[in-house]
C-alpha positions in Angstrom: 12.2 12.8 -11.8 12.9 16.1 -10.2 11.3 19.5 -9.6 7.7 18.3 -9.4 5.6 20.4 -7.2 3.7 18.9 -4.3 2.5 20.2 -1.0 3.3 18.9 2.5 1.3 19.6 5.6 3.0 21.8 8.1 3.2 18.8 10.5 4.8 16.6 7.9 7.3 19.3 6.9 8.3 19.9 10.5 8.7 16.1 11.1 10.7 15.8 7.8 13.1 18.6 8.9 13.4 17.2 12.5 14.1 13.6 11.3 16.5 14.8 8.7 18.5 16.4 11.4 18.2 13.5 13.9 19.1 10.8 11.3 21.7 12.9 9.5 19.9 12.3 6.1 18.8 14.7 3.5 15.1 15.2 3.1 15.0 13.6 -0.4 16.3 10.4 1.0 13.8 10.4 3.8 10.9 11.1 1.3 12.1 8.4 -1.1 12.5 5.8 1.8 9.0 6.7 3.1 7.5 6.3 -0.4 9.1 3.0 -1.0 7.7 1.8 2.3 4.3 3.2 1.4 4.2 1.5 -2.0 5.3 -1.9 -0.5 2.5 -1.7 2.1 -0.1 -0.5 -0.5 0.8 -3.3 -2.8 0.5 -5.8 0.0 -2.9 -4.5 0.9 -4.1 -4.7 -2.7 -2.8 -8.3 -3.1 -4.5 -9.3 0.1 -7.8 -7.6 -1.0 -7.6 -9.3 -4.4 -7.0 -12.7 -2.7 -10.0 -12.1 -0.4 -12.2 -11.2 -3.4 -11.0 -14.2 -5.3 -11.7 -16.5 -2.4 -15.1 -15.0 -1.9 -15.9 -15.8 -5.5 -14.6 -19.3 -5.5 -15.4 -20.6 -2.0 -18.5 -22.7 -2.8 -19.5 -25.6 -0.7 -20.2 -29.0 -2.4 -23.9 -28.4 -2.8 -23.5 -24.9 -4.2 -20.9 -26.1 -6.7 -23.0 -29.0 -8.0 -26.4 -27.3 -7.7 -28.4 -27.8 -10.9 -25.9 -30.2 -12.4 -27.6 -33.4 -13.7 -25.6 -36.5 -14.2 
């Protein structure tokens, strides 16, 4: 996808230009690499949160699990 409009803060734009020069990479490459890293981290956080929520719903002790069950 190309030519979508988005806005960068002046700090991010300056850092992008500086690192492009330092790393000898074009700005598109840096942005794509940064987004890939962001999405990996965001997915990891979501998976961890889902696991925590699942554990919170299923971590019953013995008495809580069997409460009210008549045998």
